[in-house]
C-alpha positions, 0 to 999 in steps of 0.5 A: 346479506347486507349484514354479511357484507358489512361484516366482510367490509369490517373484516377487510378494513381491519385486515388492511389496518393491521397489515399496513401497521405491521408493515410500517413496524417492520419497515421502521425496525429495518431502517433502525437496524441500518441506522444502528450499523451506521452509528457504530460505523460513525463511532468507529466500531468497525467490526460490530458495524460489519456484523450489523450491516451483514444481519441487515442484508441477510434479513432484508434481501432486495432492500433498497439500502442493500448496496449501501450496507455492502458499501459501508462493510467494504469501508469498514474493512478498509478502516480496520486495515483488512484490505484483502477483505475490503477488496472482496467486499467492494468487488460486487459494487463495481457494477453499481452506478452509485458506487462503482467509482468509490469502490475502485478508488478503495479497491485501489488504495487497498491493493496499494497498501498490500503492495500489489502495485500492478493490481492497484494501477489497474483499479485506478486506471479503471476509474480513469476509463469510467469517470464521467468528470475531468476532475475525477479522471485527474484524480485517477491519473494522479493515483496511478502514479503511486504504484508506478513510483513504488515500482521505480518506473520513474519515467512512466511517472513523469509521463503521467504527470504530463497528462495532469493539469497542474492548476488541479494539483499544485503539488505536481511541480515539487513532486516532478522535481523529486521524481526527475532526480530519482530518474537520473539517480545512477547510484553506486556500483556494487561491482566497482565497490567489491573490486576496490575492496578486493584490490585494497581492503576497505576501499570499496567501503569508502566508496560506499560512503562508510569510512568508518567500516572502511577503516576497520576493514583495512586495519583488520585485514592489514593486521591479519595479513601482516601477522600471517606473513611473520608467523609463516616465516617462523617455523615454530608457529606454523599451526598458528599461522594456518589459523591466522591465514584462514581467519585473514581470508575470511575477513578479506572475503567478508570485506569484499562482500560488505563493499558489494552489498553496502553499495546495493543498501545505499541505492536502496535506502536512497530511493526509499527515503525519497519515495517515502518522503513523497508518500508522507507529504503528498499521498492521500487516501480516497475519502467518500462523501 
């Protein structure tokens, strides 16, 4: 009986030893797999990193590093400019206490880059609602101004600026000045430009600050009109007069449309130039550390 107990004890000890050893080896391999994905991420091999993190999650469900792996998948998609995939990857993490705020930041930036401005604003505002520090709230408020800015909601942008502490954002006074100018920008009137060119060909182009086009329009329509007039008065050139008159009408209408569309283009380019200047100087992506 003692011999049997001794053998049983030895068996249990051996079993326990190999079980612990096996678990240790498996655990080491588990973390090695995660570390390999992290190494690929740090070397900017984002798609290989995504595959490695997905493999880690598949073979290690419920592991404590599962959320970390999902987060790095989302960041990898973001860094690889796959913004829709990034948003989809981050969505499960908004319930995570650790990754809720970073996930919303990355989702907001992703939506902003694909020009889904309403969606980006909602993500940034979620940060403001859920943030547990004033600093993060201030960052979130500042982020909300960008979708509004690109939607030309300049009054709303200025209203948000009023809620931001200038001491936390030293660029704010300069930005406020530019956005104030954009808000007050009246622009050119397309209808006035079109009417001016209808009365005097080329006048609308001069109004649109395109004197070269205005001079060409005035000269072209003027010469065609004069030529048409003289040809109609000469009975030997009736067929040519018809062709010249049709061409004259075509250029005249084109001159009116050109003035109308150029005013629109001037306004659009003015806004784009200033908004792009703000983005190039003051926009920053969210950086998770």
